[in-house]
Structures are given as structure tokens and as C-alpha cells.
N, C-alpha and C positions, 0 to 999 in steps of 0.2 A: 879379440882383434880379427878383423876380416882381412884375409889375404887374397888378392885377386891376381892370378897369374895368367898373363896373356902373352903367348909367344906367336908373333906374326912373322912368318917367313914368306916374304914376297920377293920375287925377282923381277927386274925390269931390264929392258934391252940396253945394251951397252951404248952409252952416249945419250940416253934419254934423261937429261938433267932435270927436266920439269917433273917427271914422274918420281925421280929419286928425291927431289926436294919435298914433294907432297907427302911421300912415304915417311920421310924423316920428321916432318911436321906432325903427322898423325901419331907416330911413335912417341914423340915428345909430349903430345897432349895426353896420351894414355898414361905415360909416366907421371905427369902432373896430377891426373885424376887418381891414380894409385896412391900417390903421396897424400892426397886429400883424404882418401878413405882410411889410410893408416894413421894419420897424424891430426886430422881435423883442420889443417891449414891449407887454404887454397893459394898456391904460390904463383899461379899464372897471372899475366896482365890482361888477358882477354878471355871471354867465355862465349858459349853459344855453339850451335851446330857448325858454323863456319868460322868460329873464333873471331867474330867481327864486333863484339860488344865489349867495351873496356870495363874492367873491374874498377869500382870506385872505392878508394880507401876512406875510412872514417876515423876521425880524431877521437881517441878515447880519453886522453888527458891533455889539457892545455899546457903549453910551455910559454914562458914569458921572458922577454929580454931584460937587460939591466935597468931600463927605464920603466918597466912595468907594462909594456905593450905586448899583446899576444903575438907570438910567432906563428905564422901561417905558411902553408905550402899550396901552391896553385894545383888544382885538381883534386884536393882533399875535401871531404864533406865535414862541416863543423856543426855541432848541435846548436851553438848559440846564434848562428846565422840561418840555420835551417836549409842550407844549400851548399853547393860545391863552390869553393873559393876560385874565382876567376882572375885572370890577369888584369881585367878592368877594375875589379874590386881592390886588387893589390895596388895598382897605380893610384887609385883614389885615396886609399888609406895612407899611402906614403907621400901624397901630395904631388905626384907626377901626372901630367896631362899630356 
């Protein structure tokens, strides 16, 4: 098991809320990456240098409702459609226009 220890001690001027928010965001990102290295699960919702790219969830096992129709979630990639399920696709399947 790989253990990465990063202690970042940074001080910012009193009242500098923007710098404090940025520092907290970076520390949270580091914790998420440490969790990924330790457990193999990427738990963040965004990735990239600026955390501006959304993580896409993939459906591994289909679920069905009582009528036999596939249950789907908007924003999740499904192998049978080959794409990410959108609100337009959801409306079309449910008969809403």
C-alpha cells in the first residue's frame, strides 16, 4: 500500500477569504487523490488541473422497474446506448415533450 503524506502549512492574511477558499479546495483535492491511491476509488465529482472536468459515472449492472423497463439516471453512461443519458433522452423515453 502506498501512503502519501503531504502536510501543507500555508498562512494567509486575515480576511483574505478568497485565498482561504482556494487553499481549502486544494487540500480537499489532495485528500481525494490520497484516498484514490489508497483505495482505488475516485470519489471526486470533478478532475483535471483546475477541477473543471466532470467525472462520468458508468452503469455496470442494469436495473429494471416492475414493468420491465430499464431504470436510468441522467448523466450516467450506459453500454446499451453507447452514450451518456440526457434529459432529452429521458423525456423521449417517458413520452414527455
